[in-house]
C-alpha positions as CSV (number, residue, x, y, z in Angstrom):
1,X,83.7,81.6,-34.1
2,X,86.3,79.0,-33.3
3,X,89.0,80.3,-31.7
4,X,91.0,77.3,-30.1
5,X,94.0,74.9,-31.8
6,X,93.2,71.8,-34.2
7,X,96.0,70.0,-34.4
8,X,95.0,66.8,-38.0
9,X,95.6,63.4,-37.3
10,X,95.4,62.6,-40.5
11,X,96.9,64.9,-44.2
12,X,94.0,66.0,-46.8
13,X,92.8,63.5,-49.2
14,X,92.0,65.3,-52.8
15,X,89.7,63.6,-55.0
16,X,89.7,64.6,-58.4
17,X,87.0,67.5,-58.5
18,X,90.0,69.0,-56.1
19,X,87.5,68.9,-53.0
20,X,89.1,67.2,-49.0
21,X,88.6,65.0,-46.6
22,X,90.3,65.9,-43.3
23,X,90.6,64.2,-40.2
24,X,91.3,66.3,-36.5
25,X,91.4,66.0,-33.3
26,X,91.2,69.5,-30.9
27,X,93.8,69.7,-28.5
28,X,91.6,71.3,-25.6
29,X,89.1,68.0,-26.4
30,X,88.3,65.4,-23.2
31,X,89.4,62.2,-22.5
32,X,87.9,60.7,-25.1
33,X,89.2,63.5,-28.0
34,X,86.4,64.5,-30.6
35,X,87.0,64.5,-34.2
36,X,85.7,66.8,-37.2
37,X,86.0,65.7,-40.8
38,X,85.5,68.4,-43.1
39,X,83.8,67.4,-46.7
40,X,82.1,68.9,-49.6
41,X,78.5,69.8,-49.0
42,X,75.5,68.5,-50.1
43,X,72.2,70.1,-50.7
44,X,70.5,68.5,-48.1
45,X,72.9,70.2,-45.6
46,X,72.1,74.0,-47.1
47,X,68.7,74.3,-44.6
48,X,70.7,72.9,-41.7
49,X,73.8,75.5,-42.7
50,X,71.3,78.3,-42.5
51,X,69.9,77.3,-38.9
52,X,73.8,77.7,-37.5
53,X,74.1,80.9,-39.5
54,X,71.4,82.2,-37.9
55,X,72.1,81.1,-34.4
56,X,75.8,82.1,-34.7
57,X,75.0,85.7,-35.9
58,X,71.2,86.4,-34.7
59,X,72.8,89.3,-32.3
60,X,75.9,90.7,-35.0
61,X,75.2,93.8,-35.3
62,X,75.1,93.5,-39.1
63,X,72.3,91.3,-39.0
64,X,70.3,93.8,-36.5
65,X,70.8,96.4,-38.6
66,X,69.9,94.7,-41.9
67,X,66.8,92.0,-40.2
68,X,65.7,94.8,-37.7
69,X,62.3,92.6,-37.0
70,X,64.2,89.3,-37.1
71,X,63.6,88.4,-33.9
72,X,59.9,88.1,-34.2
73,X,60.2,86.4,-37.2
74,X,63.2,83.5,-37.5
75,X,61.9,81.5,-39.9
76,X,61.9,84.8,-42.9
77,X,65.3,85.2,-41.3
78,X,66.4,81.6,-41.7
79,X,64.9,81.7,-45.4
80,X,66.7,85.0,-46.3
81,X,70.2,83.2,-44.4
82,X,69.5,79.8,-46.4
83,X,69.1,81.6,-50.2
84,X,72.2,83.5,-49.8
85,X,74.4,79.9,-49.3
86,X,72.0,78.3,-52.1
87,X,73.4,81.4,-54.6
88,X,76.6,80.7,-52.8
89,X,76.9,76.9,-53.7
90,X,76.0,77.5,-57.0
91,X,78.8,80.0,-58.2
92,X,81.0,77.2,-60.7
93,X,84.3,79.4,-59.2
94,X,83.5,78.8,-55.4
95,X,83.5,76.4,-53.1
96,X,81.5,75.3,-50.1
97,X,82.9,72.9,-47.5
98,X,81.4,71.6,-44.4
99,X,82.5,69.9,-40.7
100,X,80.8,67.4,-39.1
101,X,81.3,65.3,-36.2
102,X,83.9,62.0,-37.2
103,X,80.7,60.3,-35.0
104,X,77.9,62.0,-37.6
105,X,79.6,62.4,-40.8
106,X,75.8,63.6,-42.4
107,X,75.1,66.1,-39.4
108,X,77.2,69.3,-40.6
109,X,78.2,71.9,-37.0
110,X,79.7,74.4,-39.3
111,X,80.8,75.8,-42.9
112,X,82.7,78.2,-45.0
113,X,82.4,79.5,-48.4
114,X,84.4,80.5,-50.4
115,X,85.3,81.2,-54.4
116,X,88.4,82.6,-56.8
117,X,88.0,85.1,-58.3
118,X,90.8,87.5,-61.3
119,X,92.5,86.1,-64.0
120,X,90.3,84.2,-66.2
121,X,92.8,81.4,-65.7
122,X,92.8,81.0,-62.0
123,X,88.5,81.0,-62.1
124,X,88.7,78.5,-64.9
125,X,91.0,76.1,-63.0
126,X,88.3,76.3,-60.4
127,X,85.9,75.7,-62.6
128,X,87.7,73.0,-64.6
129,X,87.9,70.9,-61.3
130,X,84.2,70.2,-61.1
131,X,84.5,68.7,-64.1
132,X,81.6,68.8,-67.1
133,X,78.4,67.0,-65.7
134,X,78.9,68.5,-61.8
135,X,79.4,71.7,-63.8
136,X,76.0,71.4,-66.2
137,X,73.9,70.0,-62.7
138,X,74.7,73.7,-61.1
139,X,74.1,75.8,-63.7
140,X,70.5,74.1,-63.8
141,X,70.4,74.2,-59.7
142,X,71.2,78.3,-59.6
143,X,68.3,78.4,-62.6
144,X,65.6,76.1,-60.5
145,X,67.0,78.3,-57.1
146,X,66.9,81.8,-58.6
147,X,62.4,80.9,-59.8
148,X,62.2,79.4,-56.3
149,X,63.6,82.0,-54.6
150,X,60.8,84.6,-56.9
151,X,58.3,82.2,-56.2
152,X,58.8,81.6,-52.6
153,X,59.8,85.7,-51.7
154,X,56.0,86.5,-54.2
155,X,54.5,84.3,-52.1
156,X,56.0,84.7,-48.9
157,X,56.4,88.4,-48.0
158,X,59.6,89.1,-46.3
159,X,59.2,90.6,-42.7
160,X,62.2,91.1,-41.5
161,X,64.7,92.6,-43.9
162,X,65.1,96.4,-44.3
163,X,65.9,96.6,-48.0
164,X,66.9,100.6,-47.7
165,X,69.4,99.8,-45.6
166,X,70.6,96.6,-47.3
167,X,70.6,99.1,-50.3
168,X,72.8,101.7,-47.9
169,X,75.0,98.1,-46.5
170,X,75.8,97.5,-50.5
171,X,77.2,100.9,-50.8
172,X,79.2,100.1,-47.6
173,X,80.9,97.3,-49.4
174,X,81.1,98.3,-52.6
175,X,83.1,101.3,-50.5
176,X,85.5,98.7,-49.0
177,X,85.8,96.7,-52.3
178,X,87.0,100.3,-54.0
179,X,89.3,100.9,-51.3
180,X,91.0,97.7,-50.7
181,X,90.5,95.5,-53.6
182,X,91.1,98.1,-56.7
183,X,92.7,95.9,-59.3
184,X,94.1,99.5,-60.9
185,X,95.6,100.9,-57.9
186,X,97.1,97.2,-56.6
187,X,96.9,94.8,-59.6
188,X,98.8,91.9,-58.0
189,X,95.9,91.5,-55.5
190,X,93.9,91.1,-58.6
191,X,94.1,87.5,-58.2
192,X,92.1,86.4,-54.9
193,X,90.5,83.9,-53.0
194,X,87.6,86.1,-51.2
195,X,86.7,84.2,-48.3
196,X,82.3,85.0,-48.4
197,X,81.2,83.3,-45.2
198,X,82.7,80.8,-42.1
199,X,79.8,80.4,-39.5
200,X,80.7,77.8,-36.4
201,X,77.7,76.2,-34.6
202,X,77.4,78.0,-31.3
203,X,77.5,74.5,-29.4
204,X,80.9,73.4,-31.2
205,X,82.5,77.0,-31.2
206,X,86.0,76.8,-29.0
207,X,86.7,73.3,-30.2
208,X,89.0,74.2,-33.8
209,X,86.5,73.9,-35.8
210,X,86.5,77.1,-37.2
211,X,89.8,76.5,-38.2
212,X,90.1,73.3,-39.6
213,X,86.9,74.0,-41.8
214,X,89.0,77.5,-43.5
215,X,92.3,74.5,-44.2
216,X,91.4,74.6,-47.3
217,X,91.4,77.5,-48.5
218,X,94.6,78.5,-46.8
219,X,96.2,75.6,-48.8
220,X,94.8,76.5,-52.0
221,X,96.0,79.8,-51.5
222,X,99.7,78.4,-50.8
223,X,99.8,76.5,-53.8
224,X,98.4,79.5,-55.6
225,X,100.4,82.0,-54.6
226,X,97.7,84.2,-54.3
227,X,96.3,86.2,-51.6
228,X,93.1,85.3,-49.3
229,X,90.3,88.2,-48.7
230,X,87.8,88.6,-46.0
231,X,86.2,91.0,-44.1
232,X,86.7,90.0,-40.6
233,X,84.2,90.2,-37.2
234,X,84.7,91.6,-33.9
235,X,85.0,87.6,-32.9
236,X,86.5,86.6,-36.3
237,X,89.6,88.5,-36.1
238,X,91.1,86.7,-33.4
239,X,90.5,83.7,-35.2
240,X,92.2,84.1,-38.5
241,X,95.1,86.2,-37.3
242,X,95.7,82.9,-35.7
243,X,95.8,81.5,-39.6
244,X,97.8,84.4,-40.7
245,X,95.8,86.8,-41.7
246,X,96.7,90.7,-41.4
247,X,94.3,93.7,-40.4
248,X,94.6,95.6,-43.5
249,X,92.1,98.7,-42.5
250,X,88.5,99.3,-40.8
251,X,85.7,99.0,-42.4
252,X,84.6,102.4,-44.6
253,X,81.2,102.7,-42.3
254,X,80.6,101.6,-38.8
255,X,76.8,100.7,-38.3
256,X,74.8,102.5,-35.6
257,X,75.1,101.3,-32.4
258,X,78.4,99.5,-33.2
259,X,80.7,100.1,-30.0
260,X,82.8,96.4,-30.5
261,X,85.6,97.8,-32.9
262,X,88.1,94.8,-33.4
263,X,87.0,93.3,-36.6
264,X,88.2,94.6,-40.3
265,X,89.5,93.9,-43.6
266,X,91.9,91.3,-43.3
267,X,94.6,89.7,-45.7
268,X,96.6,86.6,-45.7
269,X,99.7,86.2,-48.2
270,X,101.1,82.8,-49.0
271,X,105.2,82.6,-47.7
272,X,106.8,82.7,-51.4
273,X,104.0,85.9,-51.8
274,X,106.8,88.4,-53.7
275,X,104.0,91.8,-54.7
276,X,103.0,94.2,-53.0
277,X,102.5,94.5,-49.4
278,X,99.6,96.6,-47.0
279,X,101.5,98.8,-44.9
280,X,101.2,98.3,-41.7
281,X,97.7,99.3,-40.0
282,X,97.3,99.5,-36.3
283,X,93.7,98.2,-35.1
284,X,91.6,98.0,-32.3
285,X,92.8,94.1,-31.5
286,X,96.4,95.7,-31.5
287,X,95.9,98.3,-29.1
288,X,94.1,96.4,-26.5
289,X,95.9,93.0,-26.8
290,X,95.8,90.7,-23.4
291,X,92.9,92.7,-22.1
């Protein structure tokens, strides 16, 4: 995860579809400052994003739990990650952005996928941004991906995923959702942006890229005056705090062998927020700050 501060040299530019292009230079760059752009992901980017995902999370405790044979068959892991990215890419209420070096705008080095959930009006607004043609294309693409995933998973068996553990992990995620995002308990949190995934390629971490690729998410939250919700990894928590996120609490279940107790469920309130707020939570990061 990137943890450096990025300073914008050019404001975000918005297209009619609500997509953004942004240029930034990192504050810790060498004399020839590195510049990055953020743009909407293209279909051809997705396999590259899956490779970055594996590189960033191969040794992550969650990945090891769900794919215990991952190191033996990295090509299978890339396929699993790619299928998840493709499903999120076709979500009509979702947005997939990539960051690239300004010198090579066709080479993604990071990505973020987030979606609008909650009220029909908020979700519809995001869907309408895409325009009729793109919505139809995404609908068709979703069916193509569904068919291809079914065929490819039947032909090439998944040798890395422990499906019983996937089922267990799904129940843990559902428990977190019930604890923190139950709309009956907290109706003002029903409308929100949810960050599904954010990955920065290993060699590009620490240069402000992660902060840059999430800027669109934060700005949308501010404009719409809705919260942002996410689940933070131990390394991700530090970056998200820099963007104004607060730790709400721990995961409902920690995985076997998980020794790094940072991370958890996080929330970011927009500046004009007048709804309910969570009770202050002291997490592992707070207790060991500066160590």
